[in-house]
C-alpha positions as CSV (number, residue, x, y, z in Angstrom):
1,M,0.3,0.0,0.0
2,P,1.4,3.6,-1.1
3,P,2.4,5.7,1.8
4,T,0.0,8.8,2.2
5,L,1.2,12.4,2.5
6,L,-1.0,14.9,4.5
7,S,0.0,18.3,2.7
8,V,-1.4,21.7,4.5
9,N,-1.5,24.8,3.1
10,N,-3.8,27.8,3.3
11,Y,-5.0,27.7,-0.4
12,H,-5.6,25.0,-2.8
13,Y,-4.5,27.0,-6.0
14,P,-1.2,29.2,-7.5
15,R,-2.0,32.0,-5.4
16,G,1.8,33.0,-5.1
17,G,5.2,31.3,-5.0
18,A,4.7,29.4,-1.9
19,E,1.3,27.9,-3.1
20,V,2.9,27.0,-6.6
21,V,5.6,25.0,-4.4
22,F,3.0,23.5,-2.2
23,L,1.1,22.2,-5.5
24,R,4.2,20.8,-7.3
25,H,5.8,19.5,-4.3
26,N,2.4,17.3,-4.1
27,D,2.6,16.4,-7.7
28,L,5.9,15.2,-7.6
29,F,5.0,12.8,-4.5
30,A,1.7,11.7,-6.4
31,G,3.9,11.0,-9.7
32,R,6.1,8.5,-7.2
33,G,3.1,6.6,-6.1
34,W,2.1,8.5,-3.1
35,T,-1.2,9.4,-1.8
36,V,-1.5,13.0,-1.4
37,V,-4.1,14.3,0.6
38,P,-4.4,18.3,0.9
39,F,-5.8,20.2,3.7
40,C,-6.5,23.8,3.1
41,M,-9.2,26.7,3.2
42,R,-12.3,26.6,1.1
43,H,-11.9,29.1,-1.2
44,P,-13.6,29.8,-4.8
45,K,-10.4,29.6,-6.8
46,N,-9.3,26.2,-5.4
47,T,-8.3,23.7,-7.5
48,P,-10.8,20.7,-7.6
49,T,-9.7,17.8,-5.2
50,P,-11.8,14.9,-3.7
51,W,-11.0,15.9,-0.1
52,E,-12.5,19.2,-0.3
53,E,-15.0,18.2,2.0
54,H,-12.5,18.3,4.9
55,F,-11.3,21.9,4.4
56,V,-12.1,24.7,6.9
57,E,-14.1,27.7,6.1
58,E,-12.7,30.6,4.1
59,I,-11.0,33.5,5.5
60,E,-9.7,36.6,4.1
61,L,-9.5,39.4,6.9
62,G,-9.5,41.8,4.1
63,R,-13.0,41.0,3.2
64,D,-16.1,43.6,4.3
65,Y,-17.3,41.3,6.9
66,S,-19.7,42.4,9.7
67,L,-17.8,43.8,13.2
68,G,-19.3,40.2,14.6
69,Q,-17.8,38.2,11.5
70,K,-14.6,40.2,11.5
71,L,-14.0,39.4,15.2
72,R,-14.8,35.7,15.2
73,K,-12.8,35.1,11.8
74,G,-10.1,37.3,13.8
75,L,-9.9,35.1,16.7
76,K,-10.0,32.3,14.3
77,S,-7.1,33.5,12.2
78,A,-5.3,33.4,15.4
79,Y,-5.9,29.7,16.6
80,S,-8.7,27.8,14.7
81,F,-10.6,25.0,16.8
82,E,-12.4,24.2,13.6
83,A,-9.0,23.3,11.7
84,R,-7.7,21.4,14.6
85,A,-10.9,19.1,15.0
86,R,-10.8,18.5,11.1
87,V,-7.1,17.9,10.6
88,E,-7.5,15.2,13.9
89,E,-10.4,13.7,11.6
90,L,-8.6,13.9,8.5
91,I,-5.7,12.1,10.2
92,A,-8.1,9.3,11.6
93,R,-9.2,8.8,8.5
94,V,-6.0,8.6,6.2
95,S,-3.3,7.3,8.7
96,P,-0.7,9.3,6.9
97,A,3.0,8.5,6.7
98,V,4.0,12.0,7.1
99,C,2.6,15.8,7.4
100,H,4.2,18.3,5.1
101,A,3.0,22.0,6.0
102,H,3.7,25.2,4.4
103,N,2.0,28.6,5.0
104,I,-0.9,28.2,7.4
105,Y,-0.6,31.1,9.4
106,H,-3.5,33.7,9.3
107,H,-6.2,31.0,7.8
108,I,-5.5,27.6,9.1
109,S,-3.6,28.8,12.1
110,P,-0.5,26.7,14.0
111,S,-3.5,25.0,16.0
112,V,-3.0,22.2,13.6
113,L,0.9,21.6,14.5
114,P,0.1,20.2,18.0
115,A,-2.8,18.0,16.8
116,V,-0.7,16.5,14.3
117,K,2.4,16.1,16.7
118,R,-0.4,14.3,19.5
119,Q,-1.3,11.6,16.6
120,G,1.9,11.0,16.4
121,V,2.8,11.4,12.5
122,P,6.1,13.0,11.6
123,L,5.4,16.6,10.8
124,V,7.9,18.7,8.5
125,M,7.3,22.6,7.5
126,T,8.7,24.5,4.8
127,L,9.2,28.3,5.4
128,H,8.5,30.0,2.7
129,D,8.8,33.5,4.5
130,L,10.0,34.7,8.0
131,K,7.0,34.2,10.0
132,L,8.7,32.1,12.4
133,A,10.8,35.1,13.8
134,C,8.8,38.3,12.5
135,P,5.0,38.6,13.0
136,A,4.3,40.7,10.0
137,Y,6.4,37.7,8.1
138,S,8.5,40.2,5.7
139,M,10.9,41.8,8.2
140,L,9.6,45.1,6.6
141,S,8.2,48.1,8.1
142,G,7.8,51.5,6.4
143,G,8.8,50.0,3.1
144,K,12.5,49.1,4.8
145,V,14.0,46.3,5.9
146,C,13.3,46.0,9.7
147,E,14.6,43.7,12.6
148,R,13.2,45.6,15.6
149,C,11.4,42.6,16.8
150,R,14.7,40.4,17.3
151,G,14.8,39.4,20.6
152,G,10.9,38.9,21.4
153,A,10.3,42.3,21.3
154,L,7.2,41.6,19.1
155,Y,5.4,44.6,20.1
156,H,6.9,46.8,17.6
157,A,4.5,44.8,15.1
158,A,1.6,47.0,16.5
159,L,4.0,50.0,17.3
160,R,4.8,50.6,13.7
161,R,1.5,49.1,12.4
162,C,3.5,46.7,10.0
163,V,0.7,44.7,8.6
164,K,-0.9,47.0,6.0
165,G,-0.7,50.0,8.0
166,S,-3.5,48.9,10.2
167,L,-3.4,49.3,13.8
168,A,-6.2,46.8,14.1
169,M,-4.5,44.3,12.1
170,S,-1.0,44.8,13.3
171,L,-2.1,44.1,17.0
172,L,-4.2,40.9,16.1
173,V,-1.0,39.3,14.2
174,M,1.4,40.7,17.2
175,A,-1.3,39.0,19.9
176,E,-1.1,35.8,17.2
177,S,2.9,35.9,17.4
178,Y,2.9,36.0,21.3
179,L,0.4,33.5,21.6
180,H,2.1,30.8,19.8
181,R,5.3,31.7,21.0
182,L,4.2,31.0,24.5
183,L,2.3,27.8,23.4
184,N,5.5,27.1,21.5
185,S,3.5,26.0,18.4
186,Y,6.2,26.1,15.8
187,V,9.6,24.7,17.1
188,G,8.2,22.6,19.5
189,N,5.9,20.5,17.3
190,V,7.7,20.2,13.9
191,D,10.2,18.0,13.5
192,R,11.8,19.4,10.9
193,F,11.8,22.8,9.0
194,I,12.7,23.1,5.3
195,V,14.3,26.2,4.4
196,P,14.8,27.2,0.7
197,S,17.7,29.7,1.3
198,K,20.7,29.7,3.4
199,F,20.2,33.2,4.1
200,Y,17.2,32.2,5.4
201,L,18.9,29.6,7.3
202,Q,21.2,32.2,8.8
203,K,19.0,34.8,9.3
204,L,16.6,32.6,11.4
205,A,19.7,31.0,13.1
206,E,20.7,35.0,14.2
207,W,17.0,35.1,15.5
208,G,17.4,32.0,17.8
209,F,16.0,29.7,15.3
210,G,18.7,27.2,14.4
211,G,20.3,23.7,14.8
212,E,19.4,20.2,13.2
213,Q,15.6,21.1,13.2
214,F,16.4,23.7,10.3
215,V,17.5,21.7,7.1
216,Y,18.5,23.7,3.8
217,I,16.5,22.4,0.8
218,P,16.1,24.6,-2.2
219,N,13.1,25.0,-4.3
220,F,12.9,23.7,-8.0
221,V,11.6,23.8,-11.2
222,D,11.2,21.3,-13.9
223,A,13.2,22.9,-16.5
224,S,12.7,19.7,-19.2
225,R,9.3,20.7,-19.7
226,T,10.8,24.2,-21.0
227,R,12.1,24.9,-24.5
228,P,15.2,27.3,-23.6
229,V,15.2,30.3,-25.9
230,P,18.9,31.8,-25.2
231,R,18.4,34.4,-28.2
232,P,18.4,37.6,-26.4
233,G,15.5,40.4,-27.2
234,R,15.8,44.1,-26.6
235,R,13.4,44.9,-23.5
236,F,13.7,44.0,-19.9
237,V,11.2,42.0,-18.1
238,Y,9.7,41.8,-14.5
239,F,7.2,39.5,-13.6
240,G,5.3,39.3,-10.1
241,R,3.2,41.3,-8.1
242,L,3.6,44.7,-8.2
243,S,3.9,45.9,-4.6
244,P,6.2,48.0,-2.9
245,E,8.8,45.5,-1.4
246,K,9.4,44.2,-4.8
247,G,11.2,47.3,-5.9
248,V,9.1,47.8,-9.2
249,E,9.5,51.8,-8.7
250,T,13.2,51.4,-8.9
251,L,13.3,49.3,-11.9
252,L,11.1,51.8,-13.1
253,R,13.2,54.7,-12.4
254,A,16.2,52.8,-13.6
255,A,14.8,52.0,-16.8
256,A,13.5,55.4,-17.4
257,A,16.9,57.0,-17.0
258,A,18.9,54.4,-18.8
259,G,16.3,54.7,-22.0
260,V,15.8,51.0,-22.0
261,G,12.3,49.4,-22.7
262,V,11.0,47.4,-19.5
263,D,7.9,45.4,-19.7
264,L,6.0,45.1,-16.1
265,I,4.3,42.0,-15.8
266,G,1.7,41.5,-12.9
267,T,-0.6,43.1,-10.9
268,G,-0.9,44.5,-7.3
269,P,-1.6,47.5,-5.0
270,E,1.1,49.9,-6.7
271,L,-0.1,49.3,-10.4
272,D,-1.9,52.6,-11.1
273,R,0.7,54.9,-9.1
274,L,3.6,52.8,-11.4
275,R,1.4,53.8,-14.4
276,S,1.2,57.1,-13.4
277,L,5.2,57.6,-12.5
278,A,6.1,55.9,-16.0
279,A,3.8,58.5,-18.0
280,T,5.7,61.1,-15.6
281,L,9.2,59.8,-16.3
282,D,8.2,59.2,-20.0
283,A,9.5,55.7,-19.5
284,D,9.3,52.9,-22.1
285,A,7.2,50.8,-19.9
286,R,4.5,48.5,-20.7
287,F,2.0,46.8,-18.4
288,P,0.7,43.7,-20.0
289,G,-1.0,42.8,-16.5
290,F,-1.4,39.2,-15.0
291,M,0.1,36.6,-17.0
292,S,0.6,32.7,-16.5
293,G,1.2,29.6,-18.4
294,R,2.3,29.6,-22.1
295,A,1.7,33.4,-22.5
296,L,4.1,34.5,-19.5
297,E,6.9,31.9,-20.8
298,E,6.7,33.8,-24.0
299,A,7.3,37.1,-22.5
300,I,9.9,35.8,-20.5
301,A,11.6,34.3,-23.7
302,G,11.4,37.2,-25.6
303,A,13.5,39.4,-22.9
304,R,17.1,40.3,-22.7
305,A,17.4,39.6,-19.2
306,V,14.4,39.2,-16.2
307,V,15.1,41.7,-13.5
308,V,14.2,40.8,-9.9
309,P,14.8,44.4,-8.2
310,S,13.5,43.4,-4.5
311,E,13.8,45.5,-1.6
312,W,13.0,43.1,1.2
313,Y,14.4,39.6,2.2
314,E,13.5,37.5,-0.6
315,N,13.6,33.9,0.2
316,A,14.1,31.9,-2.7
317,P,12.0,33.2,-5.6
318,L,10.7,30.8,-8.3
319,S,10.8,33.8,-10.4
320,V,14.8,33.6,-10.7
321,L,14.6,29.6,-11.4
322,E,11.7,29.8,-14.0
323,A,13.9,32.7,-15.9
324,Y,17.0,30.5,-15.8
325,A,14.8,27.6,-17.1
326,L,14.2,29.6,-20.4
327,A,18.0,30.6,-20.3
328,K,17.5,34.3,-19.5
329,P,20.1,35.6,-17.1
330,V,18.9,37.9,-14.1
331,V,19.6,41.3,-13.1
332,A,19.0,41.1,-9.2
333,S,19.2,43.4,-5.8
334,R,22.1,42.1,-3.4
335,L,19.5,41.2,-0.9
336,G,18.2,38.2,0.9
337,G,18.5,34.9,-1.0
338,L,19.0,36.6,-4.2
339,P,22.9,36.6,-4.3
340,E,22.9,33.1,-3.6
341,L,20.9,32.2,-6.6
342,V,22.4,35.0,-9.3
343,E,26.2,34.6,-9.7
344,H,27.1,38.2,-10.6
345,G,28.8,38.0,-14.3
346,E,28.0,34.4,-14.5
347,T,24.2,33.8,-14.6
348,G,23.3,37.5,-14.2
349,W,24.3,40.7,-12.6
350,L,23.7,42.3,-9.1
351,F,23.2,45.8,-7.7
352,E,22.2,47.3,-4.6
353,A,18.9,47.2,-3.6
354,G,16.8,50.7,-4.1
355,A,20.0,52.0,-5.9
356,A,18.3,53.3,-9.1
357,D,21.4,54.7,-10.6
358,E,23.4,51.3,-10.1
359,L,20.4,49.5,-11.6
360,A,20.5,52.2,-14.5
361,A,24.3,51.6,-15.0
362,V,23.7,47.8,-15.4
363,L,20.8,48.1,-17.6
364,R,22.3,50.6,-19.8
365,R,25.9,48.4,-20.2
366,L,23.7,45.1,-21.2
367,C,21.5,47.1,-23.8
368,G,24.7,47.9,-25.3
369,A,26.4,44.8,-24.7
370,D,27.3,42.0,-27.7
371,D,24.5,39.3,-27.6
372,A,26.8,36.9,-27.3
373,E,27.6,37.7,-23.9
374,I,23.9,37.9,-22.9
375,R,23.4,34.5,-24.7
376,A,26.5,33.1,-22.6
377,A,24.9,34.2,-19.3
378,G,21.5,32.7,-20.1
379,E,23.0,29.4,-21.1
380,R,25.3,29.2,-17.8
381,A,22.2,29.9,-16.0
382,R,19.9,27.0,-17.7
383,D,22.9,24.6,-17.0
384,R,23.0,25.7,-13.5
385,V,19.1,25.4,-12.7
386,T,19.2,22.0,-14.4
387,A,21.9,21.0,-12.3
388,E,21.1,22.0,-9.0
389,F,17.4,22.9,-8.8
390,S,16.2,19.8,-10.6
391,P,12.7,18.0,-9.3
392,G,15.0,14.9,-8.9
393,R,17.1,16.8,-6.6
394,Y,14.7,18.1,-4.5
395,L,12.3,14.6,-4.3
396,D,15.9,12.6,-3.1
397,A,16.4,15.3,-0.4
398,V,12.7,15.5,0.8
399,R,12.5,11.5,0.7
400,E,15.4,11.1,2.4
401,L,14.4,13.8,5.2
402,Y,11.2,12.0,5.7
403,A,12.9,8.7,6.0
404,E,15.0,9.9,9.0
405,L,11.4,10.7,10.5
406,G,10.5,7.0,9.9
407,A,8.2,7.9,7.2
408,G,8.5,6.7,3.5
């Protein structure tokens, strides 16, 4: 009888990078004969699954709920008795060999972690962000990198209104973080934490979260499914969320200063402001909106290089690996986990985060560089993603980890 993987995440559709990793992880193990049982939140965009009857009710804190609903859902986002009961029922039904959690906070909540532990099921959790250390998950406050909560001073999250500028939401997240520190919900129940970047591994250790409980296993992409297009285009491409921490304004200003074309693919809260700024700067910028699948691949394939100008501690963004799979070099900020993915002068080029002048100089040089230089960097990028970030390497590493815990 094949082993069963209980796979836990807030959403069951490709909402963002964490969800893409979650879904690809599930597909990878299902393809190796495992029975994969997802446990998520009900949501209208969810990918259909026969296990949805076991999912918990939807929580979206940004919705226009009544005051009573907001209070109830706010409390449930901190500690969900519903999720705890439902996961216990599901474990009793499917007897999983291992449980693997991804993003669970603010929706399913960490209440499921001790429930899994009590059932004697080995528990692994992938850390897609810095929530374990930072109440607001991003170590970002007021648009700047912030580490004020280090040492347990989590009240800074509320003082500085770190969650969407809202005092109410920041207070809720602060209280939730204090609660789960008190209950030792994460470290006291999770057998192994998978950390996709060495930078996050080091940063968590600096904050007191380290040791053999934390294991580095990088993300993966299946480059064999992608036809590389090493021929350089003329325009630069950014794809992802249009939000302040992503550094898209810096890229737009740099592109305008360098006189190069840039395509900003995606949507988000900054879209209208960035469009207005592009007009003010007279920048050669296009905003094609949200793209996915083949259309996105074609847009990336036509790029000269992909730009990842993040101004927060990125973990291990799939955008870099997906660009590499298409044989496109990456221009990235020298911050967070990006420098360990982008080798300066080899698979791409680095600049100081937020430094529009430095980024403009890089873009200007690359625009005038010989196509052979750009092509060679893209080919090296493709070679690296194939060798180091393949599904096979990821599968072997995770299966070995499961085996250490007595699963699989």
